[in-house]
N, C-alpha and C positions, 0 to 999 in steps of 0.2 A: 301043234298050238305052241309048245311049249321052243321047239327049235326057232320058230320065227320071231318070238319073244324075245332068245338069246341072239339071235341074228339083230334085231333092231339096237340091243342094250350095246352091244359093241361096235355099231354102227354111229351110235348117239355118242358114245365116248371117243371114238374116232375123232368126229366133228368136232368136239370139244377140244382134245389135246394139239387138233389141226389149227383152229379160231385161238388158242394162247398165243400158240408158238406166232401165228401172225399179227397178234395185237404187241408182242415181245419185239416182235422187227417195226412195227410202223413205230411203237414207244422209242427205240432206242435212239438216242442223241445224235442229233446229225454230225456231230463231230466224230463219233463214233463208226460210223455207215463205212467205212473203208481205210485198211491200215493204212493207206498212204496219210490220212489224216495226223496220225500218231498216236490214235487210240490206244491201238494194241500193241505198240511199241511203249507207248508209257505205261500200258497194264504189265508189260514183262519189266520195265526198269523199276516198278516200285516193288514188285517181287524181290528184285536183286537187292535195292535200296533198303526195302525191309528186313534182307537178312544181315547187310552192313549195319543197321541202326541196332540189332539184337544183340551181335555181337561185340558194338564199341560200347552200349549201355552197360551188358557183363562188363568187361574190361574196366570201363571207369570205375563201377561199383567196387570191384576187386582193387584198384588204385587207391580209391578212396580210402578203403579200410589200412590197406597195407600203411596211408599216406596218417590217420588215426593212431594206428598203434604206435607208428617210428614219432608222432609228433608229442605224444605222452611219454614216450621212455626220453626222449628231448629234454620236455620239460622238467620230469619229474627228477632227471640227472643235475639241470642248470639248478634247481633249488637244490640240492644236495651240497653240489659244488658251493653257491652262494653262502648257505649254513657253513661248511666248512673254512670258508675264507673270513668268516667273524669269526671263528674259535683259531684261527693262527694266535700261536702264540700265547693262548687267554691264560691257560697254568702259569706261567713263566711272569705274566703281566698282572695277574691278580697276586702273585706271590708279593711280587715288586712292590705295587699297589698298598700293600696289605704292609710291608715294612714301612713305607714313607706316614701311614698314618700313626701306625705303633709309635714311632721316632717322634714323630710329633705331638702324638701325645705326652708321650715319656717329658719331654723335656718343653712342654706348652707352662708349667708353673716357672720355671727358672729364667725363662723368656718373658716371660709375664712379667715378673718380679724385677728383672733390667731393664725394662720399658718403663715401667711405673718410676723406678730410682731415677732416672735418667728425666723425666715429666717432671717429678717434683724438685731435683736440682732445678731444673729451667724456672721453675715459678718462684722457688727461692731467689734465685736472682733478680729477677723482676721484682722481687718484692724488696731487694739488695739486704737479704736475709742472710750473711755470709757464714754464722754457723751452722746454721741449717744445710747449708750447697754444701760444707765441707764434709757434715754428716752422711748426705747422701750419695757425694761422690766418694767416700772411703767403700760406703757398703756397695756401691754400685760397682767399684774397680776391685772389689774382692772378689766378684762374682764374672768378671769379665772375661775372663780367660776360661770359663766355662762357657759359658754364654756363646763365647765366640765358635769354641768347640760343638759345641749343641749346634749352632747354626750351618757350621761347616758338613756334620753328620748328615742333618735332613739335605743339606744340597745334594752330597753325594751319593745320597735315596733317591731325590726328584731327578737327578741329572740321569740316572742308571734307570729310571722308570720311561724318561722321555726317549732315549737314547733304545729303550725296550721295543716304545711305540712307532717310532721312526721304524726299525727294521722289520714289525709284523706290517706296517704299512709297507714298506717295499716291497714284501712276499705278497702283500693282497694285490699291490697293484701288478704284479708279473701274473698273476691269475688274471684278473679283470681285463688286462689289456688284451692276453689269449681269447678272450670272451667278446670282444668287440664286434668281429666279425658277426655274430651271431644274430644281434639287432639288425644288422644290413640285409641280410639273408634273411630275416624275419619280414622285413618292409617290404620286401621282393615278393614276399610271398603270400603277404596280407594284398598287394597291388595285383597280382596273379589271382587272388581269390575273389577280389573286385572287378576283373574281367570274365570269369566264369561265370558270377553273379549277373552281370549285364548279358552277356551269352544264353544263360537259362531262361531268361525273360527273354530275348530273340525266339528263342525256342519254343515255349508256351505260347506265345504268339501264332507262329507259324505252325503247331500243331492244332489250333483250333482251325484255322487257313484250311489244314489238310485235311482235317473231319471234315468239313462244311462243304468240303471239294470230293469227299466220297461222299457224303449223304447226297449230292447234288449227281454222281455219275461222272462227274468232271475227272476221269482218269488222267488228263492231261496237267492241269492244274494241281493234282493229288501228287502225281510225281515230282513237280516243280518244288510244292510245298516240302515234301519227303524229303527231297533233296537237300532244301534249306537246313532241316531239319538233322539230317544225318552228316551235313558240314559244319553245323555247328555243336555235335557231340565230339565230332572229329577235334575242332579247337578243343575243347574242354580235354580230351585224351590229351592231346599233347602238351598242355598248359600242367595237367598234373601229374604226365611224366616229368617237367620241368618242376615242379614244388615237391617232389617228391625227392629229386637229386639235391636239391637245396636242403631237406631235411635230412639226408646223407650229410651233405658238409657240416651242417649244424652239430651232428651225431660225433663228427670228425675234428670237430673244431670244440667240442668239449671235451673230446677224451681227451684233444692235445692239452687245455688248459689243465686238466685234473692231475696230469703227470708233473707238472709245476706244481703242484701243493705240496709233494712232498721234499722239493727242493729247499 
C-alpha cells in the first residue's frame, strides 16, 4: 500500500513539472522562440553590455572624485593667490600713506593760515581798504616760503605714494594676466558639465525604457536601451576625462601665476 502511494506521488510530481515546462514554453514571447529572431543574441549582448556599464560607472565615479579633489585644491589655491595679490607691497603702501597723512596734518594749520590771509587780503581789496591789504600781505608773505615748502613736501610724499601704487598695480596685473586662462578653462568646464547633465537626462529616460523592456521580457528592446545607456555613460567618461585635464591645466596656470608673485 505504501509503495503504491509513493509511486503515485512521484507520478504526480513528474506530471506537475512537465506541465510547468510546457506552460513556460507556450508562454515564451514569439520573438524569443528561435535564436534567429535575435532574442538569444540580445540576451548575450545584455550580459556584455551590463559588464561594460558596471566598469564605466565605476570609472566615472572615480574620475568624478578625482575632479572634485583637484577642483577644490585649485579653488583654494586661487583664493589664496587673489588674497596675496591684494597684499602686494601693502606694508610699503601703508607706510607711505601714513607719511602723507602725518605731513598733511603737520602743516594743516600753516597752510590754513596762509590761505585765510590770502582770502582776507582779497576781501580788503574789494573794500579798497589799502591798510588792511598791506597788513594781510605782510603777514602772508612772511610765511609764504614756509607754506610753499610745506606744499612741496606734501607733494613729494603724495607722488611717492602714487608711484608705489602704480608699481604695486603693475605687479598685480602680471599675476592677474597670468590667471586669465583660468576663466576660459572654467567656462569650458561649465559647458562640458552642462553636456553631462543633458546626457544624464537621456540616460534616465533610457533606463526607464530598459526596465520596462525587462519587465515585459523583451530582450531585444532591453539590449537596445542598455546599449544607449552604455553609450551615454561612455560619453560622460570621455567628457570627465576632458574636464580632469582642464582642471590640471588650471593647476598649472595657477602655479605659473604664483611664481610671479615673488618677482
